[in-house]
N, C-alpha and C positions, 0 to 999 in steps of 0.2 A: 503492499499500499504505500502510496507516495503523495505527498503535499508539496507545494511550491509556494515559499514566501519571498517576496520581492525586499529588496534592499538596495535602494538608490536604483541603479540601472542593472545590478546582478540579479540573477534569480539563484536561489538557494534550494536544494532539493533533498528533503528529509524522507527517511524511511521509516515505517512503524514496525518496530522488533516484536513489542508485546502488546498484544490487545486484550483488554478484558472488559466483558460484558455482563451486566446484572449479577456480579459476584455477591453471594452472600455466605457468610461463616458463622456457624454456631458452635458454641461449647455447651453441649447438653441443651439445656433451654435457653442458654444466654445468646443473643442475636450481636454477635461481636462486630461483623461487616455487613452493612445495609445497602445492597444495590450500587455496588461500585462499577462504573464505567471509566476506563481511562486507555488511551493509547500512548505507549512510552516509546521514544525514538531510539534507533540505532546509533551507536557511536556517539552517545552523548552521556551526561551525568543527569539522574533525575533525582531531586532529594523528597524524600516523605517527611513531613513535619506535623508536629500537633502535640497536644498535652501528653502525659503518660496515660496509658489505659485507652487511647482513643481508637487503636486499631492498626496502626502503621506497620508495626512488626508482624501483626497477624496477616496482614494483606501480603506483606514482603514473602513470608513464608509459603504463601499460596503458589509464588512463582516457580519454585523448585519442589513443591508437594511435600516439604517438611512437615506439615500440619497432618499428614498421612499418619505420622508416628504417634498421634495424640488420639487415644480411643474415642473419646467423646466429641472429637471436633468432625464436623460435616461441612463440605464445601460445596456449594451450588453456583450455577452460572456458568460461563464460558471464559478459558483463558488460553489464547493462542499465541505462540510464539513463530514467527515466520508463516503463520496461516495455519499451523498444526495444533489441533486441540491437545493440551498436555494431560487433560484428565482421561482422555480415550483410553479404554479398558487395555488396548495394545501397546500403550507406551509404558516402557519399563522405567519406574522411578530412578533406579540407579543410574541407567544412561541419561536420563533427564539431567541428573544433577552432575554428570559430567560435562553437560552442555551449558548448565547453570551453576557456576560455582558460587560459594557462599563464605563470607568471613563474619565472624560473630564479634559480640561486644567485648569479651574478654579474649585476650590472646589464647589459644588453645593448641599448641604446637604438640604432637604426638610425643610420647616418652623414646624418642628414637634419635638418631643422629639427624644433623641439619640436613645431609644428603638424603638419608630415607625419608625425612618428612616430605621432600619434594618428589622423591622417586616413588612414593606410594601408589598414587593414582595413576601415573602412567604405567606401573607395573601391572595394577589389577585390571586396567582397561586395554591392555595389550598394545600399548602405543610406541613401545621399543622393542626392536628385534634383538638387540644385543647390547651388551655393557657401554660400548662407544655410544650408540643412541641415546642410551639413559643418561650418561655424562653429559651429553650435548644439552639433552631437556633439561637437566639439573641446572646447568650454568645458564642457560637462557633464561630459565624461569626466575632464577635468583636475580640474574640482571634486570628483568623486567620489575621484578619487585624491589629495585632499588637497594639491594642489600649484598649484593656480589663481593663487592670490594672489601667490605666488613668480614666475610665470613669464607672467603675462597681458601684461605690457610688453615681452616679447621671444620672442614665439611663433616669429619666423623666426631666432631664434639657433639654432645647433647643440644638438641634445639630449645630446652628447657633452660639452658644455661645463659641464654641470650638476656638484654635488657628488655624490658616490656615494649619500647617500641619497635626494636628489632624483632620480637617474637611476632608482632603483629604483621610486619613487612614479610617475615617468613610465612605466615599463615596467608598472606596474599600471595606470594609466590606459589605457595602448595595449591591454592585455589586455581591459578592460571596454569599450572602445569599440564593439565589435561585439554588445554586449548579450548576452553569454554567460549561462548559467544556472549553470554550474559553473566555480568558478576555482581551478586547481591551482597550487600554491606549492611550489618545490623548494629548502629552505634559504634563503628569500628574505633572510634578515638576517645569513647568515655572513658577508658581506664587508663589513657595516656596523659603524659605531663606536656605542657604547650610546645615543647622543642619536637617531641615525637609527634605530637598531632599535625604540626607544620609540616614535617617529612612526610605523614601518610597523605595529607592533603595534597602536597605537590606530587605524590605518587598517583593519586585518583585522577589529577588532572592529565597526566601524562596516559594513564591506561584508557582514557576515552577514545584516543585514536584508534585502538584495537577491539574495545569491548563496549557493550552496552552496560553502563554502570547504574544500579538502582542503590542508593543509600538511605537508610533511616537515621535521623539525627536529632537530638534533642536541642542541638544549637543551632539558632537562626542564623548567627553569623558564619557558621560552618556551610550551611545550605547556599548562604549568599556568596560564599567565596567558591564553592566547588562546583555547583550545578547549573546547568542551562534551564532546565524545568523544574517547577516545584509544585507539589501536591500537598495540600493542607486537609489533614484528617481532624475530625471532630466527632466524639461519641459515636464512633463506627461510621461514619458517613464521609465520602469525599467531598468536602465543601467546595473547593476551588482547585484548578489546575491550569497552569499557565507557564508562560516565561518567567524564569526567577525575578528579573527585574521589575516586570510587571506586578508579581504577587507582592513583593516587599514595598514597592513605591505607590501602586494604585490598584490595590486589591478591589474586586467588585462585590465580594460579599463582606457585610459588617463584622461577622463572626471572625474572617481572616484578619480584617483590620484590628479587632479586638485583641487577638492573640499576638499579633506582631507588635502592638503597642504595650502589651503587657498587662491588659485588663483581664484575660482569660489565660489559664496556662498552669 
């Protein structure tokens, strides 16, 4: 699906990567997500913002079917990636998660070496024919994760021995090692100090050349810095979605304005 937007005399073409229609999520009797409709662009950063408990992380987890692991959770509606219904019974969630990588709030390296953290996904998905292939994937992923120069001389040291910011960049490198097309990030900087946060934000900006990135953040300043599109969630509803600059400077819904100015949140 293509849209064109005019900027001066140039025409910019954008592609919809993820399309959600009438998405509802229930936890038992609790209606957590209510009728969400959104088109997320390819090779851009989309931020989900809103108060705690508003549904932004729940909706994020719908995109790689992480909610499947919660017994009481039920998802209704349609979510398509490149036109394919990801909730079709023929879709293998394990293969989907290779295509849709995820980085969590707290850095969670495996209790393995730095090398094996990166190699794990490519090994189980059969992406490397031999050790040389695997070495190449590990180096490429660590370079894309902006951490290669810091760890190249200690690849066999435990990933858990790195600093918090390094661990999170290792987790990002691990998520992109399977060559996903979409990268989901659930508050990836909330456990990091300001310097590590700045490094991860810079990395996110670089990654949008190769991936469609969707980030949940509690920091409006972070959303403004890293994203091109922003979606504001409130009480399970997607209230407003648009260009980040417009959402922050000229929102159309008074609930969005109230959140951005600090009256609700």
